[in-house]
C-alpha positions, 0 to 999 in steps of 0.5 A, spaced: 217 126 689 215 133 691 209 136 690 212 141 685 215 136 681 208 132 681 204 138 678 209 140 673 209 133 670 201 133 670 202 140 666 207 136 661 202 130 660 208 126 663 203 123 669 196 121 669 191 124 674 189 117 676 197 115 677 199 120 682 198 115 688 203 111 684 209 116 686 206 119 693 202 118 699 194 118 698 194 125 702 199 128 697 196 125 691 189 128 693 192 135 695 196 135 688 190 133 684 186 139 687 191 144 686 192 142 679 184 142 677 184 149 681 189 151 676 185 148 670 178 151 672 180 157 676 175 154 681 178 153 688 176 147 691 180 148 697 173 147 701 174 140 699 180 139 703 177 137 710 176 130 710 174 125 716 177 119 713 184 116 712 185 117 704 189 111 703 184 107 706 179 109 700 184 107 694 182 101 690 176 101 694 171 106 694 173 112 690 178 114 684 181 121 683 180 123 690 180 131 691 177 131 698 170 130 701 163 134 700 160 136 707 152 134 708 148 137 713 146 132 718 140 132 722 137 127 727 129 125 727 126 122 732 125 119 737 121 113 734 119 107 738 120 101 734 117 094 736 120 089 730 123 082 729 130 085 730 129 092 733 126 093 740 126 100 743 126 107 741 131 110 736 134 116 733 134 117 725 140 120 722 139 124 716 143 128 711 140 132 707 139 139 705 131 139 704 128 144 709 123 141 713 124 134 712 128 132 719 122 136 722 117 133 719 119 126 720 120 128 727 113 130 727 111 124 725 115 120 729 112 124 735 105 122 733 107 114 732 111 114 739 105 117 743 101 112 739 105 106 742 110 106 737 111 102 730 110 094 729 115 092 724 117 085 721 122 084 716 124 078 712 131 077 708 130 076 701 138 076 699 142 080 695 141 078 687 145 078 681 142 075 674 148 072 669 145 072 662 147 065 659 147 064 651 144 057 650 143 053 643 136 053 643 130 053 648 130 045 649 137 046 651 136 051 655 131 047 659 136 041 660 141 047 663 136 049 668 135 041 670 142 040 670 143 047 675 137 044 679 141 037 680 148 040 681 145 046 686 150 044 692 156 044 687 154 051 685 153 053 692 160 050 694 163 054 688 160 061 691 162 059 698 169 059 696 169 066 694 167 068 701 166 066 708 160 071 709 156 069 703 151 063 701 147 061 695 140 061 697 136 060 691 136 061 683 130 062 679 131 061 671 128 065 666 128 064 658 127 067 652 129 063 646 137 062 646 138 067 652 137 064 659 137 068 665 139 065 672 137 070 678 141 068 684 140 070 691 145 070 696 145 071 704 151 076 704 151 076 712 151 084 715 153 087 708 149 089 703 153 085 698 152 087 691 159 086 690 160 079 693 154 077 689 157 079 683 164 075 685 160 069 687 155 069 681 162 069 676 164 063 680 158 060 679 157 062 671 164 059 670 162 052 673 156 052 669 160 054 662 166 049 664 161 043 665 157 045 659 161 048 653 155 049 649 153 055 654 157 062 654 156 067 659 154 074 655 153 078 661 155 077 669 149 082 670 143 081 665 139 086 668 134 081 671 137 082 678 134 088 678 140 093 680 138 100 681 132 101 677 125 100 679 122 093 677 116 089 678 121 083 679 124 086 685 117 088 688 114 081 687 120 077 689 124 082 693 132 084 694 135 085 700 130 086 705 123 086 705 120 090 711 113 091 713 111 096 718 104 099 721 101 103 727 094 105 730 094 113 732 088 115 736 084 121 733 086 125 739 094 124 737 092 126 730 089 132 732 094 135 737 100 133 733 098 133 726 093 138 726 088 134 722 083 128 722 084 121 721 078 121 715 082 127 712 089 123 712 085 117 709 082 121 704 089 124 702 092 117 701 087 114 697 086 120 692 093 122 692 097 116 693 093 111 690 088 114 685 093 119 683 099 114 682 094 110 678 092 115 673 100 117 673 102 110 671 106 109 677 110 103 678 111 100 684 111 106 688 105 108 691 107 113 696 108 120 698 115 121 699 119 114 701 125 117 697 126 123 701 127 119 708 131 113 704 136 118 701 137 122 707 138 116 711 143 112 706 147 118 705 148 119 713 150 112 714 154 110 708 149 106 704 150 105 696 146 111 694 144 109 687 140 103 691 135 109 693 131 107 687 130 100 689 129 102 697 124 107 695 119 103 692 113 101 696 106 102 698 103 106 704 096 105 706 092 109 711 085 108 713 080 111 718 079 105 724 074 107 728 076 113 732 083 112 730 088 112 724 091 106 721 097 106 717 102 101 714 107 100 709 111 095 705 118 096 703 119 090 698 126 091 696 131 094 701 138 093 699 142 095 705 148 093 710 152 095 716 159 093 713 162 094 707 161 099 702 162 106 705 159 104 712 166 103 714 167 111 714 168 114 721 162 119 720 158 114 717 159 108 721 158 113 727 151 115 724 149 107 723 151 105 730 147 111 732 141 109 728 141 101 731 142 103 738 136 105 742 136 111 747 138 107 753 145 105 749 143 098 748 145 095 742 142 088 740 145 081 741 150 078 736 144 073 735 140 079 731 143 082 725 145 089 725 142 090 718 135 087 720 135 093 726 137 098 721 132 096 715 126 096 721 128 103 724 128 105 717 121 103 715 119 106 721 122 113 719 119 112 712 112 111 715 113 117 720 115 122 714 110 119 710 105 120 715 107 127 717 107 129 709 100 126 708 098 130 715 101 137 712 097 136 705 090 134 709 091 140 714 093 145 708 100 147 711 105 144 706 107 150 702 107 154 708 112 150 711 116 150 705 115 157 704 118 159 711 124 155 710 125 158 703 124 165 705 128 164 711 123 168 715 124 170 722 117 171 724 115 168 731 115 161 731 109 158 734 111 152 739 108 145 736 102 143 740 101 149 745 094 152 746 089 155 750 087 150 756 082 154 759 079 161 759 074 166 762 071 173 761 069 178 766 064 183 763 061 189 768 054 189 769 052 196 768 051 199 761 049 205 758 046 206 752 050 211 746 043 214 745 043 217 753 050 219 752 048 223 745 042 226 749 046 229 754 051 232 749 045 234 744 047 229 739 042 225 734 042 219 738 040 215 732 046 217 727 051 216 733 048 209 734 048 208 726 055 211 725 059 207 730 054 201 730 055 201 738 048 201 741 051 200 748 057 199 752 059 197 759 060 201 765 065 199 771 062 200 778 066 204 783 069 198 785 071 195 778 078 197 775 083 193 770 086 189 776 079 187 779 076 185 772 083 181 771 082 178 777 075 176 776 077 173 769 082 169 771 078 166 777 073 164 772 078 161 767 081 157 773 074 155 775 072 152 768 078 148 768 078 141 771 085 141 774 091 146 772 098 145 771 103 150 775 102 157 772 109 159 771 108 166 768 102 172 768 102 177 763 096 182 764 095 187 758 092 194 759 092 201 758 088 203 765 093 199 770 091 202 776 098 203 779 104 206 775 109 202 779 105 196 782 104 190 778 097 188 776 099 181 774 102 180 781 095 182 784 092 177 780 097 171 782 096 173 789 088 173 788 089 166 785 093 163 791 099 161 786 105 159 789 110 165 788 115 162 784 112 165 777 114 171 773 109 176 772 109 183 768 104 188 766 104 189 758 102 196 755 101 197 747 094 200 747 089 195 745 093 190 743 097 189 750 093 183 752 095 179 745 102 181 746 102 178 753 098 172 750 104 171 745 109 172 751 106 166 755 105 162 748 113 162 747 115 161 755 110 155 755 112 152 748 119 152 749 118 148 756 120 154 760 114 153 764 108 148 764 103 154 763 102 161 763 096 166 764 095 172 759 090 177 761 087 183 757 083 188 762 081 195 761 076 200 764 077 204 757 079 212 758 075 217 754 074 225 755 067 227 757 064 229 750 069 226 746 067 221 740 071 216 744 066 216 750 060 213 745 064 206 745 070 206 750 068 200 755 070 196 760 072 188 760 077 183 761 079 176 758 084 171 761 087 165 757 091 159 760 096 157 755 099 150 756 101 143 752 096 138 756 088 138 755 089 143 750 082 146 747 084 150 742 091 149 738 095 156 737 098 154 730 100 161 728 102 168 730 104 174 726 105 181 728 105 188 724 108 194 727 110 201 726 110 208 729 104 211 727 101 217 731 094 215 731 092 215 739 096 217 745 096 219 752 102 222 756 104 221 763 099 225 768 094 226 763 087 223 765 085 222 758 088 220 751 088 224 745 087 221 738 089 224 731 083 223 728 086 223 721 090 217 722 085 213 726 082 209 720 088 209 715 094 208 716 093 206 723 087 201 724 086 199 717 093 198 714 095 194 721 090 189 721 090 188 714 097 187 713 097 182 719 092 178 717 095 178 710 102 176 713 099 170 717 095 168 711 101 168 707 105 164 712 100 159 714 098 158 706 091 159 708 085 163 705 080 167 709 075 162 706 078 156 711 076 160 717 070 158 721 070 164 726 074 171 725 075 176 730 078 183 729 079 188 734 073 192 735 074 200 736 067 200 733 062 196 729 064 200 722 072 199 722 072 191 723 066 191 718 070 195 713 076 190 714 072 184 713 069 187 707 076 188 704 078 181 706 072 177 703 070 175 710 063 173 711 058 176 716 057 169 719 064 168 720 064 175 724 058 173 728 060 169 734 065 174 736 062 180 734 061 183 741 062 191 740 055 193 739 053 191 746 059 192 750 063 197 746 070 197 746 074 194 752 081 196 749 086 191 751 080 186 752 076 187 746 079 182 741 080 177 747 073 177 749 071 176 742 075 170 742 072 168 748 065 168 745 067 164 739 070 159 744 063 159 747 060 157 741 065 153 737 065 146 735 071 141 734 076 142 728 074 149 727 079 154 725 079 161 728 083 167 726 084 173 731 087 180 730 088 185 735 090 192 734 093 197 738 094 204 737 101 207 736 101 202 732 101 194 731 097 188 730 098 181 733 094 176 729 093 168 731 090 162 727 087 157 732 084 150 731 079 147 736 081 140 738 076 135 741 077 137 748 072 143 746 066 139 746 067 137 754 069 144 756 064 149 759 065 156 760 060 157 767 060 164 766 059 165 758 060 171 754 053 171 752 050 170 759 054 176 762 052 180 756 045 179 757 046 180 765 046 188 765 043 194 769 042 200 765 045 207 768 044 214 766 049 219 764 050 222 771 051 215 774 056 213 769 060 219 770 060 218 777 062 211 777 067 212 772 070 218 776 069 223 771 066 228 776 071 232 780 070 238 785 
């Protein structure tokens, strides 16, 4: 029959919607039904029209009134190593979900588990259950029926076997309440989840019982003691489908490097949130963080019965500190799942299921091992990974930040996981001049200058010290501090006093270090934040895997016109940081930047000294940009100022960072370790990085550091770092404090001579 005729009959009411397949093929029926619904509702369901299956195969099998299909995004988590009774290899987990962060979080947990040797798993097949409800004359007669069932178990088993060659009656338990008698039957349904098979077999058994016992009647083929698609204590205790357990031991170093927290912190979340919180809430059989998320995503991807998420997501997870490690374990008492039947035959779902049960070497299990057993063991390991990662995110205070980033679709720079500083060094000129000496020469009141700026003295470069030589010294110190380094594939040197306009300072550094020539190099400029801009660049290159390690340097011999206000604070120094993914002493967790065109400070070509617009210098320049960058990174990371052990702001003088600190609620103790400006002055591109080096000299493991640079013109780069256990073994042989204390004072004549400010 033509489509137009079918549509007209639907409009006239002479043809029922469900009867279309009786008059045409399944594809045409789907199209006509979709068009008719669109006419009635004025909602176009055209997007449902793309299907990857053959509609005819679904008829009388999977769905009625078919109008098309709905796409779900499919992600892949892993890889995850599983050593189980059935699963033995490294697997990827297909996850169909629209919940942002779920796949990424499960992958993070999988990485932690894989780096710890993988997940051990055991599984036991409990069988698919169905529990017919019978009515008996009374309690005594009920007991007689129970005895009769036990005596005739083999006959009842034969009755079940006659319904399918893939089913076997395993067990039957009786539960009586007055004249009501439930028989909870458990069946082996081979590779199928088998609920429908169990129903048909249970009907055959019930029919045999009532035929042989005429005073017994069948009330319901499913008496709700199965228990099917509802949370229940009986499934938790006796199991339904598979019962699976999984465990792993994760070293503290992996917990720190991958999960950004500690075993004790994760264990505290587990006992407090999952167990104590669950108990107060009256949780029944589901003491876990979010098993259902992973179960739902995997079930949707692989064609499982989605309503069985209720059963499979019941379970328990425990996490406890085990010496220097974290022990994690879960139990899934009731996992109804299969690899044949139901929706598992659909092409996309079948491919996803095969992907999940095939290891990364392309090896499928032998025929002696049930595919469904592999499936549930890999599922259990994936659930363990997902719950572990969520526990860690909560312990590290990063949960809401991760969801906030996904929800907002923010496009700020994403920090690659497990990337950070592996070594560092600083170079501070020995020569110093007191601000009181400069004030004396220019007829200013020394005490008021020192108090106004908060700078007591500043560094003075010697005649043979410039931004390039200081950068080399800092880089050499960083290399010397490391016990072996990966190949350095990039060098970025930030400065506003590069000695050459065309020749690269970074190339000079590379040559001095003796690095092989297969590296990329560039000099960066953005006033005093040129060094942190380079740090962001090598962070991205390293974290993306393009290079093994990168070197970022901030180095300056700051320029100031004689007699200008800047002359009291403009100093010289360099700091160098090697960024990598191995042997990290400080993870870089977040970075964010705030940039605008603000004319507070500039220097044109061929001009020896910079100019500055005094009325812009504080606000809207320094204060706006530093505060905005800090607030931005706090919002993205969902952290508070009180969460940081150390905080470093760019220090053009002492007064500016102290005002920002007061406005943001930063304590003097948080500033102390990196507050070097009173003794060194403002070393421009090196300033905040020298402060960071000073903090790292003093920091212990698991300490959070907030760094925020500022560059005139104007912009700020903010970073959140967290020290690792490796900081305990690291030693900066030329610490910032040692170099600060090693000094030689010069008078103003010596200062302007070495600084090249005397001209004939």
